[in-house]
C-alpha positions in Angstrom: 16.0 -96.1 -248.6 14.2 -94.8 -245.8 12.4 -91.3 -246.2 13.1 -88.5 -243.4 10.0 -87.6 -241.8 8.9 -84.0 -240.8 7.8 -83.4 -237.5 4.3 -82.6 -238.6 4.4 -86.6 -240.5 1.6 -87.6 -237.9 -0.6 -84.7 -238.3 -0.7 -85.1 -242.3 -1.2 -88.5 -241.9 -4.4 -88.0 -239.6 -5.2 -85.1 -242.0 -5.6 -87.7 -244.8 -2.8 -85.6 -247.3 -1.1 -87.5 -250.1 2.5 -87.8 -249.7 5.5 -87.8 -252.1 9.1 -88.7 -251.9 10.7 -85.1 -252.1 14.3 -84.3 -251.9 14.9 -87.5 -249.8 11.6 -86.5 -247.4 8.2 -87.6 -247.1 6.1 -84.5 -247.7 2.4 -83.7 -248.3 2.1 -83.2 -251.7 -1.6 -82.3 -251.5 -4.7 -82.4 -249.1 -7.6 -81.2 -250.9 -6.4 -80.5 -254.4 -3.7 -78.3 -255.9 -5.9 -76.1 -257.4 -8.0 -76.0 -254.1 -5.1 -74.7 -251.9 -3.2 -72.8 -255.0 -6.3 -70.8 -255.1 -6.5 -70.3 -251.0 -3.0 -68.9 -251.2 -3.7 -66.7 -254.1 -7.0 -65.2 -253.2 -6.7 -65.8 -249.2 -4.0 -67.7 -247.2 -2.9 -71.2 -247.1 0.0 -72.7 -244.5 3.0 -75.2 -246.1 4.9 -77.5 -243.8 8.4 -76.8 -245.3 10.4 -78.2 -242.5 12.0 -80.5 -245.2 14.0 -77.1 -246.0 17.8 -77.6 -244.6 18.7 -75.5 -241.1 22.3 -74.9 -240.6 23.2 -72.9 -237.8 26.8 -71.4 -238.2 28.4 -69.6 -235.0 31.3 -68.1 -233.8 33.9 -64.9 -234.3 34.5 -66.0 -238.3 30.7 -67.2 -239.1 30.0 -64.4 -241.0 33.1 -64.6 -242.8 32.9 -68.0 -243.5 29.3 -67.8 -244.6 30.2 -64.5 -246.5 32.8 -66.7 -248.6 30.1 -69.4 -249.3 27.2 -67.7 -251.2 27.0 -65.1 -253.9 25.5 -62.3 -252.0 27.1 -60.3 -249.4 25.9 -61.1 -245.6 28.6 -59.3 -243.8 26.2 -56.0 -243.8 23.2 -58.1 -242.4 22.1 -56.8 -239.4 20.4 -58.9 -236.8 16.7 -59.8 -238.1 17.7 -59.5 -241.8 17.8 -62.0 -244.3 19.0 -62.3 -247.9 18.7 -64.4 -251.2 22.0 -66.1 -252.5 23.1 -68.9 -254.8 26.1 -71.2 -253.4 28.4 -71.9 -256.6 31.6 -73.7 -257.2 35.1 -72.6 -258.4 33.5 -72.3 -261.9 30.4 -70.3 -260.9 28.0 -73.3 -261.2 24.9 -73.3 -259.0 25.2 -76.1 -256.4 22.2 -74.9 -254.5 20.4 -71.5 -253.8 19.8 -70.0 -250.3 18.3 -68.0 -248.0 20.4 -66.7 -245.1 19.0 -65.1 -241.7 21.3 -63.1 -239.6 18.7 -64.2 -236.5 18.1 -61.5 -233.9 20.1 -62.3 -230.7 16.6 -62.9 -228.7 16.1 -66.0 -230.5 17.2 -68.8 -228.1 18.8 -71.1 -231.2 22.4 -70.2 -231.2 23.3 -69.0 -234.3 24.9 -66.2 -235.8 23.8 -67.4 -239.2 21.1 -69.7 -240.3 21.7 -70.8 -243.6 19.0 -72.5 -245.4 19.3 -74.8 -247.9 17.0 -76.9 -250.5 15.4 -80.0 -249.5 18.0 -82.8 -249.3 21.1 -80.6 -249.3 21.6 -80.2 -245.6 24.2 -82.6 -245.2 26.3 -81.5 -248.4 26.2 -78.0 -247.0 26.9 -78.8 -243.8 30.0 -80.8 -245.3 30.7 -77.8 -247.6 30.8 -75.1 -244.4 32.9 -77.7 -242.3 35.5 -78.4 -244.8 35.8 -74.7 -246.0 36.2 -73.6 -242.5 39.1 -76.2 -241.9 40.6 -75.4 -245.2 40.6 -71.8 -244.5 41.7 -72.2 -240.6 38.6 -69.9 -239.6 37.0 -69.9 -236.1 33.0 -71.2 -236.6 31.0 -73.8 -235.5 28.4 -75.3 -237.9 25.4 -77.3 -237.0 23.0 -78.7 -239.0 19.9 -78.2 -236.9 17.5 -79.5 -239.6 16.5 -82.2 -237.4 15.7 -80.2 -234.7 13.7 -77.5 -236.0 10.3 -77.1 -238.1 9.3 -74.4 -240.5 5.9 -73.4 -241.5 4.9 -71.0 -244.4 2.0 -68.8 -244.2 1.4 -67.0 -247.2 -1.4 -65.3 -249.3 -2.7 -61.9 -249.0 -4.5 -62.3 -245.7 -1.6 -64.1 -244.2 -1.0 -61.0 -241.6 -4.1 -60.9 -240.2 -4.4 -64.4 -239.9 -0.6 -64.7 -238.3 -1.3 -61.4 -236.7 -4.3 -62.8 -234.4 -1.9 -65.3 -232.8 1.2 -63.7 -232.2 2.7 -60.6 -230.1 4.2 -58.6 -232.7 3.2 -56.4 -235.4 3.7 -58.7 -238.5 2.8 -55.7 -240.7 5.7 -53.7 -239.4 8.2 -56.3 -241.1 10.0 -55.6 -244.7 10.1 -58.0 -247.2 13.6 -60.4 -245.9 13.2 -59.0 -242.4 12.5 -61.4 -239.0 11.7 -61.3 -235.4 11.8 -63.4 -232.7 8.0 -63.7 -231.9 5.2 -66.0 -229.7 3.2 -67.4 -231.9 0.2 -69.4 -229.8 3.1 -69.8 -226.8 5.6 -70.8 -229.1 9.1 -69.1 -229.4 9.4 -68.5 -233.2 11.6 -66.7 -235.5 8.9 -65.0 -238.0 10.6 -63.8 -241.1 8.7 -62.0 -244.0 9.8 -64.7 -246.8 8.0 -67.0 -249.3 8.1 -69.0 -252.4 4.7 -68.1 -253.6 4.9 -64.7 -254.8 2.2 -63.4 -252.2 2.6 -61.5 -248.9 3.6 -64.2 -246.4 5.6 -65.6 -243.5 8.1 -68.1 -242.8 8.0 -69.4 -239.2 10.6 -71.2 -237.5 10.6 -72.8 -234.1 11.7 -75.9 -232.1 10.7 -79.5 -234.0 8.8 -80.3 -230.5 6.5 -77.6 -231.1 5.8 -77.7 -234.6 2.2 -79.2 -234.1 1.3 -76.1 -231.7 2.3 -73.9 -234.4 0.7 -75.7 -237.3 -2.7 -75.9 -235.3 -2.3 -72.3 -234.4 -2.2 -70.7 -237.9 -5.4 -72.7 -239.0 -6.0 -72.1 -242.3 -5.9 -74.3 -245.8 -3.4 -76.6 -245.7 -1.0 -76.6 -248.6 1.1 -79.5 -250.3 4.2 -79.2 -252.5 2.1 -79.4 -255.9 0.1 -76.1 -254.9 3.7 -74.7 -253.8 5.1 -76.0 -257.0 2.5 -74.2 -259.5 2.4 -71.0 -257.4 6.2 -70.6 -257.0 6.4 -71.7 -261.2 3.8 -68.6 -261.8 6.4 -66.2 -260.6 9.4 -67.7 -262.5 10.9 -68.9 -259.1 13.8 -71.4 -259.3 13.4 -75.1 -258.1 17.0 -76.3 -257.1 17.8 -79.7 -258.9 15.2 -79.2 -261.4 15.8 -75.3 -262.9 19.6 -76.2 -262.2 21.4 -79.0 -261.6 25.2 -79.0 -261.1 25.9 -82.1 -262.9 22.7 -82.8 -265.3 22.1 -79.3 -266.2 25.3 -76.6 -264.7 24.1 -72.9 -264.8 25.3 -70.1 -263.5 23.4 -67.3 -261.9 23.7 -64.9 -264.9 22.0 -67.6 -267.0 19.5 -68.6 -264.5 18.5 -65.0 -264.1 19.4 -64.4 -260.6 22.6 -62.1 -261.0 20.5 -59.8 -258.6 21.8 -62.0 -256.0 25.7 -62.0 -256.9 28.0 -59.0 -255.8 31.0 -59.0 -257.1 32.6 -56.8 -254.4 32.0 -59.8 -252.2 34.7 -62.5 -251.9 33.1 -65.8 -252.5 34.0 -69.3 -254.1 33.2 -68.9 -258.0 33.1 -65.1 -257.7 36.5 -65.2 -260.7 34.1 -66.9 -262.9 31.3 -65.2 -262.5 33.3 -61.7 -263.0 34.1 -63.1 -266.4 30.8 -64.0 -267.0 29.5 -60.4 -266.3 31.8 -59.3 -268.7 31.0 -61.3 -271.7 27.7 -62.4 -270.8 25.8 -65.7 -271.7 24.4 -67.6 -274.5 21.5 -69.1 -272.9 19.0 -67.5 -270.4 16.2 -69.0 -268.4 12.8 -67.5 -270.3 9.5 -68.1 -269.8 7.4 -69.8 -272.3 3.6 -69.4 -272.3 1.7 -71.8 -274.3 -1.0 -70.3 -277.1 -2.3 -73.8 -278.1 -3.9 -76.0 -275.4 -1.5 -78.4 -273.5 0.3 -78.7 -270.7 4.2 -78.4 -271.1 6.1 -80.7 -269.0 9.6 -80.9 -267.9 12.0 -82.3 -270.5 9.7 -81.4 -273.3 11.7 -79.6 -276.3 11.1 -76.3 -277.4 12.0 -75.0 -281.0 11.4 -72.4 -283.7 8.4 -72.7 -285.8 10.4 -74.6 -288.5 11.3 -77.5 -285.7 14.7 -76.4 -284.9 15.8 -77.2 -281.5 15.8 -74.0 -279.1 16.3 -75.5 -275.6 14.1 -77.8 -273.1 11.8 -77.5 -270.5 13.1 -77.4 -267.3 9.6 -76.7 -265.5 6.3 -76.7 -266.8 2.4 -76.7 -265.6 -0.9 -75.8 -266.2 -1.3 -72.3 -264.7 -4.2 -72.4 -262.4 -4.5 -68.7 -262.3 -4.1 -68.2 -266.0 -5.4 -71.2 -267.6 -3.0 -72.0 -269.9 0.4 -73.9 -269.7 3.6 -72.1 -268.8 7.1 -73.4 -268.7 10.9 -72.0 -268.0 12.9 -73.2 -270.5 17.0 -72.1 -271.0 17.0 -70.1 -274.4 19.4 -68.6 -276.6 19.8 -65.0 -275.3 18.6 -63.9 -279.1 15.2 -65.3 -278.5 13.1 -62.1 -277.6 9.9 -61.8 -275.4 7.0 -62.1 -277.6 8.5 -64.1 -280.3 6.9 -67.3 -281.0 8.3 -70.7 -280.8 7.0 -74.2 -280.5 6.7 -76.7 -277.6 6.3 -80.6 -278.6 4.0 -81.9 -276.1 4.0 -85.7 -276.3 5.3 -85.3 -279.7 3.1 -82.7 -280.8 4.0 -79.3 -281.7 2.1 -76.6 -279.7 2.6 -72.8 -280.6 4.1 -70.9 -277.4 5.4 -67.3 -277.2 8.7 -66.4 -275.3 8.4 -64.4 -272.1 10.0 -63.0 -269.3 9.3 -64.1 -265.4 7.1 -63.4 -263.7 4.1 -64.9 -265.1 1.5 -62.8 -263.1 1.9 -59.2 -263.1 
């Protein structure tokens, strides 16, 4: 199967990036080293090509109604220039994906009353979902898959505001979390949002794919790949769609995945009734953090057990934390497992002492 190419593919190749298949896209996994890129974001600033994220533009009289009925968070109250995080669930409340929904400012030249950003490789699936439900419900809305037309660059780190501010006509320091504005960034019309996936202050920039190289060049700082993006998000306990939840291989609802803050039960969405029951009854398992005390690197699929070897769960995501210097992981564990409790992680068949914690791993 031919991998999809981001607009910056040639730039990354010329820059010597190591590439990988991610969600059907050929994306940079690292430019220099994961540690170098990770530290740049934690200590200063780094830039990521995140053009593999989906971009669905929803317009028309019923654009808000349609989108609101397909995500768990209420988007009906978003003003132009606001966004929120939500899950996309099926009738049983199982997460199909998670997403950020933007209500773009009217000044943006892209025709979008709402911009839905699903994860890599999910744009076609979610386009089909939005259009199928639009037709089923008889709503007046147009859904356009703009993923191939738009580029997305993330500028993340404590110095992101200073670095970006030097290239734009807006005061980026005035933006609050999940706010967005239309900005001129080095001559490129950009939807500039105070969002990100690293736990650091930062911004995500959406522009025409034709302007991707100009945008990337304008915010010149440490280029970062998906390897550092993964270690950064994992230190914060952020979910990775398809790995920390999967509708077929590991079906989970938002309460199990610790994103119930993005569930508004006063909003009528697909899966709402099922999740209302979960809200009342609780869950048997919940996503927890696991920090290794012994040396070792926990990886996806490794077993988590009691000290006596009784099974508790399985690692969904794990790595050696560059910031903390020891292994960290996420795993669904029985709710009776308390933070601070000692467990074991089977690393290459050898039980390693670890303790349960509640993410984020960084304070």
